[in-house]
Residue frames as a rotation matrix with the C-alpha (Angstrom) as fourth column:
MET 1
-0.891 -0.395 0.223 34.66
-0.204 0.787 0.582 3.10
-0.406 0.474 -0.782 -23.34
GLY 2
-0.290 0.879 0.378 30.90
0.562 0.476 -0.676 2.56
-0.775 0.017 -0.632 -23.62
PRO 3
0.514 0.510 -0.689 30.22
-0.202 -0.709 -0.675 5.59
-0.833 0.487 -0.262 -25.82
ALA 4
-0.328 -0.711 -0.622 33.11
-0.844 -0.074 0.530 4.63
-0.423 0.699 -0.576 -28.15
MET 5
-0.885 0.050 0.463 31.72
0.147 0.973 0.177 1.10
-0.442 0.224 -0.869 -28.50
ALA 6
0.079 0.996 0.032 28.21
0.491 -0.011 -0.871 2.38
-0.867 0.085 -0.490 -29.09
THR 7
0.253 -0.056 -0.966 29.45
-0.618 -0.778 -0.116 4.83
-0.745 0.626 -0.231 -31.72
GLU 8
-0.755 -0.601 -0.260 31.16
-0.600 0.476 0.643 2.00
-0.263 0.642 -0.720 -33.59
MET 9
-0.674 0.577 0.462 28.07
0.479 0.817 -0.323 -0.23
-0.563 0.004 -0.826 -33.31
ILE 10
0.347 0.804 -0.483 25.90
0.100 -0.544 -0.833 2.57
-0.932 0.241 -0.270 -34.69
ALA 11
-0.059 -0.466 -0.883 28.32
-0.825 -0.474 0.306 3.24
-0.562 0.747 -0.357 -37.56
ARG 12
-0.934 -0.349 -0.081 28.34
-0.339 0.787 0.515 -0.44
-0.116 0.509 -0.853 -38.56
GLY 13
-0.170 0.951 -0.257 24.58
-0.779 0.030 0.627 -0.85
0.604 0.307 0.736 -38.08
ASP 14
-0.686 -0.171 -0.707 25.16
0.164 0.910 -0.380 -3.53
0.709 -0.377 -0.597 -35.44
ILE 15
-0.943 0.320 0.092 23.04
-0.186 -0.280 -0.942 -1.76
-0.275 -0.905 0.324 -32.87
LEU 16
-0.142 0.927 -0.348 19.92
-0.989 -0.151 0.001 -2.07
-0.051 0.344 0.938 -35.05
ARG 17
-0.101 0.028 -0.995 20.62
-0.392 0.918 0.065 -5.74
0.915 0.396 -0.082 -35.68
LEU 18
-0.913 -0.290 -0.287 21.17
0.153 0.409 -0.900 -6.34
0.378 -0.865 -0.329 -31.98
GLY 19
-0.696 0.708 0.116 17.90
-0.589 -0.471 -0.656 -4.61
-0.410 -0.525 0.746 -31.15
ASN 20
0.084 0.794 -0.602 15.90
-0.987 0.147 0.057 -6.47
0.134 0.589 0.797 -33.79
GLU 21
0.120 -0.102 -0.988 17.47
-0.365 0.921 -0.139 -9.91
0.923 0.377 0.073 -33.40
VAL 22
-0.613 -0.433 -0.661 18.24
0.422 0.527 -0.737 -10.09
0.668 -0.731 -0.140 -29.68
VAL 23
-0.989 0.148 -0.004 16.61
-0.079 -0.550 -0.832 -7.43
-0.126 -0.822 0.555 -27.53
ARG 24
-0.372 0.912 -0.173 13.15
-0.919 -0.335 0.210 -7.25
0.133 0.237 0.962 -29.14
PRO 25
0.008 0.409 -0.912 12.63
-0.274 0.878 0.392 -11.06
0.962 0.247 0.119 -29.28
PHE 26
-0.771 -0.351 -0.531 13.76
0.392 0.396 -0.830 -11.42
0.502 -0.849 -0.168 -25.66
TYR 27
-0.906 0.423 -0.016 11.28
-0.264 -0.595 -0.759 -8.86
-0.330 -0.683 0.651 -24.33
LEU 28
-0.227 0.842 -0.490 8.49
-0.876 0.044 0.481 -10.05
0.426 0.538 0.727 -26.64
GLN 29
-0.242 0.073 -0.967 8.91
0.115 0.992 0.046 -13.58
0.963 -0.100 -0.249 -25.26
ARG 30
-0.922 -0.125 -0.367 8.92
0.375 -0.046 -0.926 -12.26
0.099 -0.991 0.089 -21.68
ALA 31
-0.690 0.723 -0.022 5.78
-0.709 -0.682 -0.178 -10.18
-0.144 -0.107 0.984 -22.32
GLN 32
-0.056 0.686 -0.726 3.95
-0.654 0.525 0.546 -13.15
0.755 0.505 0.419 -23.84
GLN 33
-0.490 -0.215 -0.845 5.04
0.385 0.816 -0.431 -15.40
0.782 -0.536 -0.317 -20.99
THR 34
-0.987 0.095 -0.133 3.85
0.075 -0.456 -0.887 -12.87
-0.145 -0.885 0.443 -18.40
VAL 35
-0.429 0.883 -0.193 0.51
-0.889 -0.374 0.264 -12.34
0.161 0.285 0.945 -20.13
ALA 36
-0.083 0.371 -0.925 -0.07
-0.201 0.903 0.380 -16.11
0.976 0.218 -0.001 -20.11
MET 37
-0.750 -0.246 -0.614 0.76
0.517 0.361 -0.776 -16.29
0.412 -0.900 -0.144 -16.38
LEU 38
-0.902 0.432 0.003 -1.60
-0.366 -0.760 -0.537 -13.40
-0.229 -0.486 0.843 -15.64
GLN 39
-0.231 0.862 -0.450 -4.45
-0.841 0.055 0.538 -14.90
0.488 0.503 0.713 -17.65
GLN 40
-0.223 0.093 -0.970 -4.05
0.216 0.975 0.044 -18.19
0.950 -0.200 -0.238 -15.83
ALA 41
-0.831 -0.207 -0.517 -3.89
0.533 -0.025 -0.846 -16.57
0.162 -0.978 0.131 -12.38
LEU 42
-0.645 0.601 -0.472 -6.74
-0.134 -0.698 -0.704 -14.09
-0.752 -0.391 0.530 -12.98
PRO 43
-0.861 0.317 0.399 -9.40
0.504 0.414 0.758 -15.66
0.075 0.853 -0.516 -15.23
ASP 44
-0.157 0.824 -0.544 -11.98
0.634 -0.339 -0.696 -13.08
-0.758 -0.454 -0.469 -14.06
SER 45
0.127 0.283 0.951 -13.77
0.968 -0.245 -0.056 -11.11
0.217 0.927 -0.305 -16.79
ARG 46
0.965 0.213 -0.154 -13.20
0.251 -0.922 0.295 -7.90
-0.079 -0.323 -0.943 -14.79
PHE 47
0.239 -0.957 -0.167 -9.45
0.042 -0.161 0.986 -8.24
-0.970 -0.243 0.001 -15.39
ARG 48
0.954 -0.001 0.299 -7.88
0.299 -0.005 -0.954 -6.99
0.002 1.000 -0.005 -18.60
ILE 49
-0.011 -0.984 -0.177 -4.39
0.613 -0.146 0.776 -6.35
-0.790 -0.100 0.605 -19.89
HIS 50
0.656 0.135 -0.742 -3.85
-0.390 -0.781 -0.487 -3.28
-0.646 0.609 -0.460 -22.01
LYS 51
0.960 -0.260 0.108 -2.21
0.230 0.502 -0.834 -4.22
0.162 0.825 0.541 -25.29
PRO 52
0.353 -0.911 -0.213 1.55
0.400 -0.058 0.915 -4.60
-0.846 -0.408 0.344 -24.74
GLU 53
0.990 0.059 0.126 3.31
0.139 -0.451 -0.882 -2.22
0.005 0.891 -0.455 -27.10
GLY 54
0.523 -0.850 0.065 6.98
0.365 0.155 -0.918 -2.94
0.770 0.504 0.391 -26.70
ALA 55
0.232 -0.466 0.854 7.88
-0.771 -0.624 -0.131 -1.47
0.594 -0.628 -0.503 -23.33
ILE 56
-0.657 -0.525 -0.541 9.21
-0.075 0.760 -0.646 -3.46
0.750 -0.384 -0.538 -20.38
PHE 57
-0.884 0.440 0.158 5.96
-0.168 0.016 -0.986 -3.24
-0.436 -0.898 0.060 -18.46
LEU 58
-0.610 0.788 0.083 2.30
0.563 0.358 0.745 -4.18
0.557 0.501 -0.662 -18.73
TRP 59
-0.725 0.529 0.441 -0.80
-0.663 -0.709 -0.240 -2.21
0.186 -0.467 0.865 -17.76
LEU 60
-0.792 0.498 -0.353 -3.29
0.538 0.842 -0.019 -4.27
0.288 -0.205 -0.935 -15.78
TRP 61
-0.623 0.676 0.394 -6.91
-0.610 -0.735 0.296 -3.12
0.490 -0.056 0.870 -15.49
PHE 62
-0.854 0.399 -0.335 -9.17
0.519 0.709 -0.477 -4.40
0.048 -0.581 -0.812 -12.72
GLU 63
-0.595 0.676 0.434 -12.55
-0.165 -0.631 0.758 -3.01
0.786 0.380 0.487 -13.75
GLY 64
0.446 0.880 0.165 -14.77
-0.257 -0.050 0.965 -2.26
0.857 -0.473 0.204 -10.77
LEU 65
-0.324 -0.637 -0.699 -12.06
0.569 0.459 -0.682 -2.96
0.756 -0.619 0.214 -8.22
PRO 66
0.668 0.741 -0.074 -13.55
0.493 -0.365 0.790 -1.92
0.558 -0.564 -0.609 -4.85
ILE 67
0.482 -0.597 -0.642 -10.20
0.499 -0.415 0.760 -0.54
-0.720 -0.687 0.098 -3.62
SER 68
0.837 -0.230 -0.496 -8.06
-0.480 -0.742 -0.467 2.05
-0.261 0.630 -0.732 -5.33
ALA 69
0.707 -0.679 -0.199 -4.97
0.220 0.479 -0.850 1.13
0.672 0.557 0.488 -7.29
MET 70
-0.051 -0.718 0.694 -3.06
-0.625 -0.519 -0.583 3.01
0.779 -0.463 -0.422 -4.58
GLU 71
0.343 0.238 0.909 -4.50
-0.899 0.363 0.244 0.73
-0.272 -0.901 0.339 -1.89
LEU 72
0.999 -0.032 -0.009 -3.72
0.026 0.928 -0.372 -2.32
0.020 0.372 0.928 -4.04
TYR 73
0.332 -0.935 0.128 -0.16
-0.135 -0.181 -0.974 -0.99
0.933 0.306 -0.187 -4.37
ARG 74
-0.027 -0.329 0.944 0.12
-0.951 -0.282 -0.126 -0.70
0.307 -0.901 -0.305 -0.56
ARG 75
0.699 0.369 0.613 -1.14
-0.569 0.806 0.164 -4.25
-0.434 -0.463 0.773 -0.03
LEU 76
0.914 -0.394 -0.098 1.20
0.199 0.645 -0.738 -5.64
0.354 0.655 0.668 -2.67
LYS 77
0.172 -0.890 0.421 4.18
-0.446 -0.452 -0.773 -3.68
0.879 -0.055 -0.474 -1.36
ALA 78
0.237 -0.013 0.971 3.56
-0.966 0.101 0.238 -5.12
-0.101 -0.995 0.011 2.12
ARG 79
0.794 0.101 0.600 3.91
-0.112 0.994 -0.020 -8.57
-0.598 -0.051 0.800 0.54
GLY 80
-0.101 -0.990 0.099 7.08
0.064 0.093 0.994 -7.72
-0.993 0.107 0.054 -1.40
VAL 81
-0.107 0.132 0.985 5.52
0.974 0.212 0.077 -7.04
-0.199 0.968 -0.151 -4.83
LEU 82
-0.403 -0.105 -0.909 6.16
0.132 -0.990 0.055 -3.62
-0.906 -0.098 0.413 -6.32
VAL 83
-0.087 0.438 0.895 3.90
0.994 -0.016 0.105 -2.13
0.060 0.899 -0.434 -8.99
VAL 84
-0.982 -0.140 -0.123 3.00
0.147 -0.988 -0.052 1.45
-0.115 -0.069 0.991 -9.88
PRO 85
-0.190 0.979 -0.076 -0.57
0.633 0.064 -0.772 2.60
-0.751 -0.195 -0.631 -9.23
GLY 86
-0.144 0.210 0.967 -2.33
0.971 -0.157 0.179 4.12
0.189 0.965 -0.181 -12.20
GLU 87
0.757 0.520 -0.395 -3.21
0.608 -0.783 0.134 7.33
-0.240 -0.342 -0.909 -10.37
TYR 88
0.058 -0.838 -0.542 0.32
0.265 -0.511 0.818 8.59
-0.963 -0.191 0.192 -10.96
PHE 89
-0.758 -0.423 0.496 -0.17
0.528 0.049 0.848 8.55
-0.383 0.905 0.186 -14.73
PHE 90
-0.112 0.827 0.550 -3.48
0.893 -0.159 0.421 10.40
0.436 0.538 -0.721 -14.99
PHE 91
-0.305 -0.077 -0.949 -2.62
0.695 -0.699 -0.166 13.80
-0.651 -0.711 0.267 -13.53
GLY 92
-0.859 -0.111 -0.500 -4.04
-0.111 -0.913 0.393 17.05
-0.500 0.393 0.772 -14.85
LEU 93
-0.662 0.696 0.277 -7.39
0.655 0.359 0.665 15.67
0.363 0.622 -0.694 -16.00
ALA 94
-0.641 0.504 0.579 -10.30
-0.431 -0.861 0.271 18.12
0.635 -0.076 0.769 -15.87
GLU 95
0.453 0.819 0.353 -12.47
-0.834 0.249 0.492 15.44
0.315 -0.518 0.796 -14.24
GLU 96
-0.309 -0.500 0.809 -11.67
-0.743 0.657 0.123 12.41
-0.593 -0.564 -0.575 -12.12
TRP 97
0.113 0.262 -0.958 -11.57
-0.847 0.529 0.045 9.22
0.519 0.807 0.282 -14.21
PRO 98
0.674 0.224 0.704 -12.37
-0.654 0.624 0.427 5.96
-0.344 -0.749 0.567 -12.35
HIS 99
0.910 -0.345 -0.230 -10.19
0.101 0.722 -0.684 3.98
0.402 0.599 0.692 -14.78
ALA 100
0.138 -0.921 0.365 -7.09
-0.491 -0.383 -0.782 5.61
0.860 -0.071 -0.505 -13.29
GLY 101
-0.131 -0.131 0.983 -7.83
-0.989 0.080 -0.121 4.02
-0.062 -0.988 -0.140 -9.91
GLU 102
0.774 0.469 0.426 -8.41
-0.429 0.882 -0.193 0.58
-0.466 -0.033 0.884 -11.45
CYS 103
0.843 -0.505 -0.186 -5.05
0.024 0.381 -0.924 0.19
0.538 0.775 0.333 -13.23
ILE 104
0.620 -0.782 0.060 -1.54
-0.200 -0.084 0.976 -0.71
-0.758 -0.618 -0.208 -12.18
ARG 105
0.647 -0.543 -0.535 1.66
-0.622 0.030 -0.783 -0.88
0.441 0.839 -0.318 -14.17
MET 106
0.735 -0.428 0.527 3.90
-0.173 0.632 0.755 -3.88
-0.656 -0.646 0.390 -13.63
ASN 107
0.027 -0.833 -0.553 7.37
-0.994 -0.079 0.069 -4.60
-0.101 0.548 -0.830 -14.93
TYR 108
0.912 0.371 0.177 7.91
-0.351 0.927 -0.134 -8.06
-0.214 0.060 0.975 -16.40
VAL 109
0.458 -0.803 -0.380 11.69
-0.520 0.105 -0.848 -8.41
0.721 0.586 -0.369 -16.60
GLN 110
0.061 -0.393 0.917 12.26
-0.931 0.308 0.194 -10.44
-0.359 -0.866 -0.347 -13.43
GLN 111
-0.918 -0.375 -0.130 13.11
-0.397 0.884 0.248 -14.12
0.022 0.280 -0.960 -13.66
PRO 112
-0.365 0.847 -0.386 10.06
-0.348 0.261 0.900 -16.23
0.864 0.463 0.200 -14.59
GLU 113
-0.250 0.281 -0.927 9.80
0.737 0.676 0.006 -17.91
0.628 -0.681 -0.376 -11.19
LEU 114
-0.829 -0.045 -0.558 9.80
0.431 -0.688 -0.584 -14.52
-0.357 -0.725 0.589 -9.45
MET 115
-0.798 0.587 -0.136 7.20
-0.544 -0.605 0.582 -13.25
0.259 0.539 0.802 -11.92
ARG 116
-0.299 0.702 -0.646 5.00
0.155 0.704 0.693 -16.27
0.942 0.107 -0.319 -11.26
ARG 117
-0.407 0.114 -0.906 5.12
0.905 0.186 -0.383 -15.73
0.125 -0.976 -0.179 -7.49
GLY 118
-0.930 0.056 -0.363 4.47
0.030 -0.974 -0.225 -11.99
-0.366 -0.220 0.904 -7.83
ILE 119
-0.640 0.732 -0.234 1.50
-0.486 -0.151 0.861 -12.68
0.595 0.665 0.452 -10.10
GLU 120
-0.289 0.515 -0.807 0.12
0.619 0.744 0.253 -15.19
0.730 -0.426 -0.534 -7.57
ILE 121
-0.634 -0.007 -0.774 0.30
0.698 -0.436 -0.568 -12.48
-0.334 -0.900 0.281 -4.91
ILE 122
-0.914 0.349 -0.206 -1.38
-0.402 -0.848 0.346 -9.93
-0.054 0.399 0.915 -7.19
ALA 123
-0.429 0.784 -0.448 -4.17
-0.110 0.447 0.888 -12.43
0.897 0.430 -0.105 -7.89
GLU 124
-0.381 0.254 -0.889 -4.61
0.859 0.454 -0.238 -13.16
0.343 -0.854 -0.391 -4.18
GLU 125
-0.783 0.017 -0.622 -4.90
0.359 -0.804 -0.474 -9.48
-0.508 -0.594 0.623 -3.27
VAL 126
-0.812 0.531 -0.241 -7.23
-0.540 -0.529 0.655 -8.64
0.220 0.662 0.716 -6.16
ASN 127
-0.362 0.693 -0.624 -9.44
0.216 0.713 0.667 -11.61
0.907 0.106 -0.408 -5.34
LYS 128
-0.546 0.126 -0.828 -9.56
0.834 -0.015 -0.552 -10.52
-0.082 -0.992 -0.096 -1.66
ALA 129
-0.898 0.187 -0.397 -10.64
-0.160 -0.982 -0.101 -7.05
-0.409 -0.027 0.912 -2.78
TRP 130
-0.607 0.708 -0.361 -13.36
-0.495 0.019 0.868 -8.40
0.621 0.706 0.339 -5.07
ALA 131
-0.455 0.415 -0.788 -14.53
0.613 0.788 0.060 -10.74
0.646 -0.455 -0.613 -2.28
GLN 132
-0.891 0.090 -0.444 -15.27
0.304 -0.609 -0.732 -7.63
-0.336 -0.788 0.516 -0.20
LEU 133
-0.751 0.639 -0.167 -18.12
-0.594 -0.542 0.594 -6.89
0.289 0.545 0.787 -2.62
GLY 134
-0.333 0.617 0.713 -19.96
-0.656 0.392 -0.645 -9.95
-0.677 -0.683 0.274 -1.27
């Protein structure tokens, strides 16, 4: 049934309208909302967000983080927050790149209250890691 409906939507051009008028605005609003939450929770100049470019996730960069993104992932997972450490996305490089161990990818399609709590936990763990520097 699904493929038949999709075929008809494509033929009528409805699928493009749906994407442009419903799907894209929804995810754009969610991305903007999440960026605002992150900026409020992590006002540190060592924290950056890679430019959101239309996917359902954001790349977060913690420049100079004294633990690896993999360790940050483990700490967050233990607290119920799942992200993807950057190391998984930088395979096959001729040389090790520190940036890979300072980034995580997070999805932003959960309900806003769940996003807010997850972001609070991310901020707590990142701040703990930076506090280790003294």
